Structure formats: structure tokens, C-alpha cells
C-alpha positions in Angstrom: -8.4 -2.6 14.0 -10.8 -0.8 11.3 -10.2 -1.7 7.8 -12.2 0.0 4.8 -11.8 -2.6 1.8 -13.0 -0.8 -1.5 -14.4 -3.4 -3.8 -14.9 -3.6 -7.9 -15.5 -7.1 -8.3 -15.9 -10.4 -6.4 -12.7 -12.1 -7.7 -10.3 -9.2 -6.8 -12.4 -8.7 -3.3 -11.6 -12.4 -2.6 -8.2 -11.6 -3.4 -8.0 -9.1 -0.9 -10.2 -11.2 1.8 -7.1 -13.7 1.4 -4.5 -11.2 1.9 -6.0 -9.5 5.1 -6.4 -13.0 6.4 -2.8 -14.0 5.5 -1.4 -10.5 7.3 -3.4 -11.0 10.4 -3.9 -7.8 11.7 -4.8 -7.5 15.6 -8.8 -7.8 16.0 -9.5 -6.5 12.3 -13.2 -5.1 11.5 -13.7 -4.6 7.7 -16.1 -2.1 6.0 -16.7 -3.8 2.5 -17.2 -0.5 0.2 -18.3 -0.9 -3.5 -19.5 2.2 -5.3 -22.2 2.3 -8.1 -20.9 4.2 -11.1 -23.2 5.7 -13.7 -22.8 4.2 -17.4 -20.7 6.8 -19.2 -20.2 8.6 -16.3 -22.6 12.4 -15.4 -23.0 13.0 -19.3 -23.7 9.3 -20.4 -26.3 9.2 -17.3 -27.7 13.0 -18.9 -28.1 11.4 -22.7 -29.5 8.0 -21.7 -32.0 9.7 -19.3 -32.9 12.1 -22.2 -33.2 9.2 -24.9 -34.3 6.1 -22.7 -36.8 7.4 -20.2 -35.9 5.2 -17.0 -33.5 3.0 -18.2 -30.9 4.5 -15.9 -33.1 3.7 -12.6 -33.6 0.1 -14.0 -30.2 -0.2 -14.7 -28.9 1.1 -11.4 -31.6 -1.2 -9.4 -29.8 -4.3 -11.4 -26.3 -3.0 -10.5 -27.1 -2.5 -6.9 -28.8 -6.0 -6.4 -25.7 -7.6 -7.9 -23.5 -5.3 -6.1 -25.5 -6.1 -2.7 -25.0 -9.7 -3.4 -21.6 -9.5 -3.8 -20.6 -7.5 -0.9 -22.5 -9.8 1.2 -20.9 -12.9 -0.1 -17.6 -11.0 0.9 -18.5 -10.3 4.3 -19.6 -13.9 4.5 -16.4 -15.0 3.6 -14.6 -12.6 5.8 -16.8 -13.8 8.7 -16.0 -17.4 8.1 -12.2 -16.7 8.6 -13.0 -15.0 12.1 -13.1 -11.1 10.4 -16.1 -9.2 11.7 -17.3 -7.6 8.5 -20.0 -5.0 7.0 -21.2 -4.2 3.7 -21.6 -0.6 2.3 -22.8 0.3 -1.3 -22.7 3.8 -2.4 -23.1 5.8 -5.4 -20.5 7.7 -7.2 -16.7 7.1 -7.9 -14.8 4.9 -6.1 -11.7 7.3 -5.0 -14.3 9.9 -4.0 -16.5 7.9 -1.9 -13.4 6.2 0.0 -12.1 9.6 0.9 -15.5 10.8 1.9 -15.9 7.7 3.7 -12.4 8.2 5.6 -13.2 11.7 6.6 -16.6 10.3 8.6 -15.0 7.2 10.1 -12.4 6.2 12.4 -10.2 4.0 9.8 -6.7 2.6 10.6 -6.2 1.0 7.1 -7.6 1.1 3.2 -7.0 -1.6 1.1 -7.9 -1.8 -2.9 -7.1 -3.9 -5.9 -4.9 -2.7 -8.5 -5.3 -4.8 -11.5 -2.1 -5.1 -13.7 -3.9 -6.5 -17.2 -5.2 -4.4 -19.8 -5.1 -0.7 -20.6 -8.3 0.4 -19.1 -7.5 -1.3 -15.8 -4.2 0.2 -15.9 -5.4 3.6 -16.2 -8.1 3.2 -13.4 -5.7 1.5 -11.3 -3.1 4.6 -11.5 -6.0 7.1 -10.9 -7.3 5.5 -7.9 -3.6 5.0 -6.4 -2.5 8.4 -7.2 -5.6 10.1 -5.5 -5.6 7.9 -2.2 -1.7 8.4 -2.0 -2.3 12.1 -2.3 -5.4 12.4 -0.1 -6.0 9.6 2.1 -4.6 10.3 5.8 -4.7 6.5 6.7 -2.4 3.8 5.9 -3.0 1.7 2.8 -2.5 -1.5 1.3 -2.5 -2.2 -2.4 -3.0 -5.7 -3.3 -2.0 -7.0 -6.7 -1.9 -10.3 -8.4 -0.7 -11.9 -11.8 2.2 -14.3 -12.8 4.8 -11.9 -11.8 4.0 -11.2 -8.2 6.1 -14.0 -6.2 7.6 -14.3 -2.8 7.2 -16.0 0.3 3.9 -14.5 2.0 5.6 -14.4 5.5 8.5 -12.1 3.9 8.7 -8.4 3.7 11.0 -5.8 2.9 10.5 -2.5 4.8 12.3 0.0 3.0 13.3 3.0 5.3 15.1 6.3 4.6 15.7 6.8 8.5 14.0 10.1 8.4 11.7 11.0 11.2 8.7 10.5 9.2 10.0 7.0 8.6 10.6 6.4 12.2 6.7 7.5 12.9 5.8 5.1 10.4 7.8 2.3 12.2 5.7 3.3 15.2 2.5 3.2 13.3 3.6 -0.2 11.5 4.5 -1.6 15.2 1.0 -0.6 16.3 -1.1 -2.1 13.3 1.2 -5.3 14.1 0.6 -7.5 10.8 1.4 -11.0 12.5 0.9 -13.0 9.4 4.6 -11.5 8.5 7.2 -13.4 10.2 10.5 -12.1 8.7 11.5 -8.4 7.5 14.5 -7.2 5.9 15.2 -3.6 6.7 16.6 -2.1 3.5 18.2 1.6 3.1 19.4 2.5 -0.6 21.9 5.4 -1.3 23.0 6.8 -4.4 26.5 7.7 -5.6 25.1 11.1 -5.8 24.9 11.2 -2.1 28.6 10.5 -1.5 29.7 13.2 -3.7 27.1 15.9 -2.2 28.5 14.7 1.0 32.4 14.6 0.0 33.1 18.2 0.9 31.8 18.1 4.4 33.7 15.1 5.7 36.1 14.3 3.0 38.6 16.7 4.6 38.4 14.5 7.7 40.3 11.7 5.8 37.2 9.3 5.6 35.9 6.8 3.1 32.9 8.8 2.3 31.0 5.7 0.9 31.9 3.9 4.1 31.1 6.7 6.1 27.6 6.6 4.8 27.1 3.0 5.2 28.2 2.9 8.7 25.6 5.7 9.7 23.0 4.1 7.8 23.9 0.9 9.6 23.7 2.2 13.0 20.3 3.9 12.0 18.9 0.3 10.9 20.2 -1.5 13.7 17.8 0.7 15.9 14.9 -0.3 13.4 15.9 -4.2 13.8 16.1 -3.8 17.6 12.3 -2.7 17.8 11.2 -5.2 15.3 12.8 -8.0 17.0 11.5 -6.9 20.2 7.8 -7.1 18.6 8.5 -10.5 17.7 9.7 -10.6 14.0 12.9 -12.1 12.7 14.8 -9.2 10.8 17.8 -8.8 8.4 19.7 -5.7 7.5 20.7 -4.6 4.1 22.3 -1.3 3.1 22.4 -0.7 -0.7 24.3 1.4 -2.8 21.9 1.7 -5.8 19.3 3.7 -7.4 16.1 3.3 -5.0 13.6 1.5 -7.2 16.5 -1.2 -8.6 17.4 -1.8 -4.9 13.8 -2.2 -3.8 13.3 -4.8 -7.0 16.6 -7.0 -5.8 16.1 -6.8 -2.1 12.6 -8.0 -2.8 14.0 -10.8 -5.4 16.9 -12.1 -3.1 15.1 -12.0 0.0 12.2 -13.8 -1.7 9.7 -11.3 -0.1 6.2 -10.8 -1.2 5.2 -7.5 0.3 7.1 -4.3 0.5 6.3 -1.7 3.4 7.5 1.6 3.3 6.3 5.2 4.5 4.4 7.6 2.4 7.6 9.7 0.9 10.4 11.6 2.3 11.2 15.6 1.8 14.6 16.8 2.8 17.6 16.6 0.7 19.1 13.3 2.2 15.9 11.7 2.2 15.5 12.4 -1.6 19.3 11.0 -1.7 18.4 7.8 0.0 14.8 6.4 -0.2 13.5 9.6 -1.6 9.7 9.9 -2.5 9.0 6.5 -3.9 5.6 5.1 -2.9 3.8 6.2 -5.9 6.5 4.6 -8.4 6.2 1.4 -6.2 2.7 1.2 -5.8 1.8 1.7 -9.5 5.0 0.6 -11.1 6.1 -2.2 -8.9 5.1 -6.1 -9.2 4.7 -6.7 -5.8 1.8 -5.8 -3.3 2.7 -2.5 -1.1 1.7 -1.7 2.0 2.2 2.2 2.7 2.4 3.3 6.3 1.2 6.9 7.3 1.7 8.1 10.9 
């Protein structure tokens, strides 16, 4: 399995190394990628070049030396854990270089670290996450840390809207097969607005619309659970009548889960009213690491 790990600094890179080891993907090969950014961006580079002679060249050489030592150390750490690794250092911006790298390589997963501390780190994390979610065509693992990241690292919540896209994401999840996860909660959320919308279509049949929706979602969740059980995971099912972000928070807390797994987004009316397009919100604002699956 080919994994690209976008790294800004050693400590966060080490956190991603540990996460990859814990998730235990099959036969992983990791490309550790670091991008050297010019001080102050393109304008800063121009101004410094005009006033400081060869300062930029010296600065870049020093930064490259530090960067190559860093990614080399991370590769050594990966190798010590039985994970094949190689290092890459580029010039530019992390988001752009990662996307260009993905266009040129056959990659199964991209992982980056989203810092939750400080306004500058937070803005950078949000920009990077939005760009990868919007443009990357491969699955994404967003690692996080801090005092608010809790949960059993062997437990995950698989949030699904049971759309065709979500079913293809399940296929992809089973293909990459993280064996470090032992228990998965299959969670579907629907809001009261869904029962109101469906009432005119099924209410005349004398059905309890809310119960009818839950029964239909339970049938679909059972199908997902059967496939996960066949793949060797322990499985539980939850059908929550809550706003989707509240449902995710409550499910993660009650199941003591560490990792949230979901598809990129849904598009149809029913998808929006059940799981909807939630990946962006959970990646940027959620307190938990997120594995976004793309088919």
C-alpha cells in the first residue's frame, strides 16, 4: 500500500508515524514529503533578493539541510517499525506539491497533520484540509493531537449515509484494510426534517414515519455490518435521530472511539438529510483524527 506523508516538522511527523504503525495497513510503503517554502512567500523572496543579495540561497540551503535530516530521521523511524520508507524534499507550498505528487504517482492514501493550537497553525491547517478535500482524488488521513483527542485507538466510528458512494467507500475501506482497528461502530444519523419530508409519501400508509426510516436504515446498516464482520472486525450499529455533527460527537464519545471514518460527501436529497456533506466540518472542527475514504 502506497502512502504519502506530508510533513512540516519532526514532532508532528513522528505522531503520524505512530498513527500509521497503529493502524497497520497491509504492506505499507511511505513517501515522506517535506516542502520548503520561501520566507514571506513570492513577494518576500523578491524583496529579500533585491536587498540581501544571496541571503535567500543561503537560507534555502540551510533549510534544505535541516529538512533532509528531518525526513531522513522519520524514514529511519518508519523502517525501524517495519515500514518501508523514502524521503522527498521540494520547493513550493505543501498543498500544491502534494497534489502534483499525487498526479504523478499511484498513491492509496495521503496523511497530513492538522495542528489545533494557535491561530496561525489553525488557519494553515484549514487551508490545507480544504484544498486536499476539494482536489485530491485519493483517500486522506488527517492526524490530530492535543488534550481533547481521546478514545481507544482500536475503536472507530464508520459514519455512513448508505448512498451508492458510501457503499463504494466501504469497498475501498475493506481494500486498504487497517488491521489496527478492532471494533467499528456503523453509525447513521437522520434529522427530524427527513421524516417530515417523507411523511406525505408514506404517511397515508398508516406508518410511523420515524420508525419506518429507522427500520430502513437498520437494514442497510446490517448489510454494512455483515461485510465488516466477514473482514474480521467486531461491529456494532447505531441509528441516531440527531443533527449529524452532534450524532458523530455523541457516537465517538459513547463508543470511546479514536478514529472517525467517512466518505468524502453525499449529494442527493436523502444523503444531505441523513449524513450529508460532513467531511469538511469534521476534518477542520472535529476533535478526532479522520480517515476520509474516496472510491
